[in-house]
C-alpha positions in Angstrom: 260.8 -124.9 105.9 258.2 -126.3 103.7 258.5 -127.3 100.1 257.7 -124.7 97.5 255.8 -125.6 94.4 256.0 -123.7 91.2 252.8 -122.2 89.8 251.2 -124.2 87.0 248.4 -123.1 84.8 245.9 -125.9 84.9 243.6 -124.3 82.3 241.8 -123.3 80.5 244.9 -122.0 78.7 243.7 -121.5 75.1 240.8 -119.1 75.7 240.9 -115.5 74.8 239.3 -112.7 76.7 236.4 -112.6 79.0 233.6 -115.0 79.8 230.4 -113.3 78.7 227.8 -116.1 79.1 227.2 -119.6 80.4 224.5 -122.1 79.6 224.3 -125.1 82.0 222.4 -128.3 81.3 219.8 -128.5 84.2 219.7 -132.3 83.9 223.5 -132.7 84.0 225.4 -129.7 85.6 228.7 -131.3 84.5 227.7 -130.3 80.9 227.8 -126.6 80.0 228.6 -124.1 77.4 231.0 -121.2 77.9 231.0 -118.1 75.6 234.0 -115.8 75.4 233.9 -112.2 74.2 236.6 -112.8 71.7 237.4 -116.5 72.1 234.5 -118.4 70.8 232.1 -121.0 72.2 233.2 -124.0 74.2 231.5 -127.1 75.6 232.4 -129.3 78.5 230.8 -132.5 79.6 233.4 -133.0 82.4 232.6 -130.1 84.6 235.4 -128.0 83.1 238.2 -130.6 83.1 238.2 -130.5 79.3 236.6 -128.4 76.6 235.8 -128.7 72.9 235.4 -125.7 70.6 232.0 -125.5 68.9 232.1 -122.2 66.9 235.6 -122.2 65.3 234.6 -122.5 61.6 232.2 -119.5 61.5 232.9 -116.1 60.0 232.9 -114.4 63.4 234.6 -115.2 66.7 233.1 -112.6 69.1 230.2 -113.6 71.2 227.8 -111.6 73.3 225.1 -114.1 74.4 224.2 -117.8 74.1 221.1 -119.9 74.9 220.5 -123.6 74.8 217.5 -125.9 74.6 219.2 -129.0 76.0 216.2 -131.2 75.3 216.4 -130.6 71.5 220.1 -129.9 71.2 219.4 -126.4 69.9 222.1 -123.8 70.6 221.7 -120.1 69.9 224.7 -117.7 69.5 224.4 -113.9 69.5 227.6 -112.5 68.1 229.4 -109.3 68.9 230.7 -108.8 72.4 228.7 -106.3 74.6 231.6 -105.1 76.7 231.4 -101.7 75.2 234.9 -100.2 74.7 237.2 -99.1 71.9 238.4 -102.7 71.7 234.9 -104.3 71.3 234.4 -106.2 68.2 231.2 -106.4 66.3 229.4 -109.5 65.3 227.3 -110.6 62.3 224.0 -111.5 64.0 222.4 -114.7 65.3 223.5 -118.2 64.6 221.7 -121.4 65.5 222.7 -125.1 65.7 220.1 -127.8 65.9 222.6 -130.6 66.3 224.4 -129.7 69.6 226.9 -127.4 67.8 228.1 -129.6 65.0 226.8 -127.4 62.3 225.6 -123.7 62.3 223.3 -121.6 60.3 223.2 -117.8 60.2 219.7 -116.8 61.0 219.5 -113.0 60.8 220.2 -109.6 62.4 223.4 -109.0 60.4 223.5 -105.3 61.4 223.0 -106.0 65.1 226.8 -105.7 65.8 226.5 -106.5 69.6 223.9 -108.9 71.0 223.6 -108.9 74.8 221.0 -111.5 75.7 219.0 -114.3 74.1 215.9 -115.7 75.9 214.2 -118.8 74.4 210.5 -119.0 74.2 209.4 -121.6 76.8 207.2 -123.6 74.4 208.8 -122.9 71.0 212.5 -123.8 70.9 213.0 -122.2 67.6 211.7 -118.8 68.8 213.7 -116.4 70.9 213.8 -112.8 72.1 217.1 -111.2 71.2 218.4 -108.0 73.0 220.6 -106.0 70.7 223.0 -103.3 71.8 223.6 -102.3 68.2 226.2 -100.1 66.7 228.5 -98.5 69.2 229.8 -95.5 67.3 227.3 -95.0 64.4 223.6 -94.8 63.7 221.7 -98.0 63.2 218.4 -98.5 61.3 216.4 -100.5 63.9 215.4 -100.8 67.5 216.9 -102.8 70.2 214.5 -105.7 70.8 213.5 -108.4 68.4 211.3 -111.5 68.3 213.3 -114.0 66.2 211.1 -116.8 64.8 213.6 -119.2 63.4 211.4 -122.0 62.2 209.3 -119.8 59.9 211.9 -117.7 58.1 215.2 -116.0 58.8 215.0 -112.3 59.6 213.8 -110.3 62.5 210.4 -109.1 63.4 210.8 -105.8 65.3 208.5 -105.3 68.2 205.5 -103.1 67.3 206.5 -100.2 69.5 209.5 -99.4 71.7 207.0 -97.9 74.1 205.3 -101.3 74.5 206.0 -103.1 77.8 208.6 -105.6 77.0 209.4 -108.3 79.6 212.8 -107.9 81.2 215.4 -109.9 79.5 
């Protein structure tokens, strides 16, 4: 008979939970970011052969969405996983790095709890649309979509009306 080989985990072996988002560099598909619901943000430049953590020193580990402007090295992280269940952990808002993930700044939406999507403005890398699931089991003070101008000031600008046509994000 043939030789049997033992199973071996070849990685990634240190991640926790579920992959919730990916951001792939369109100029170099070997470089991408992987966000885990309860395991942080990781970068690879080797098509997944190795990873480095980018978000380990922040006050929150749960992530719901990421976005990257590869040309400027700007990375957005929306915290709080959006896999709604009794074991979902809330986040603390939006974080941004303008140096490829070396340093981070908290930029608003502290009561968002669960951010499901971030879409960058096509011409303004420091502006994004942020889709917020919000509080799972309690009331929340604001709506679910925000324009987030990061260059001007931290803090969300709610859309004028929830009845207004909002592009699908």
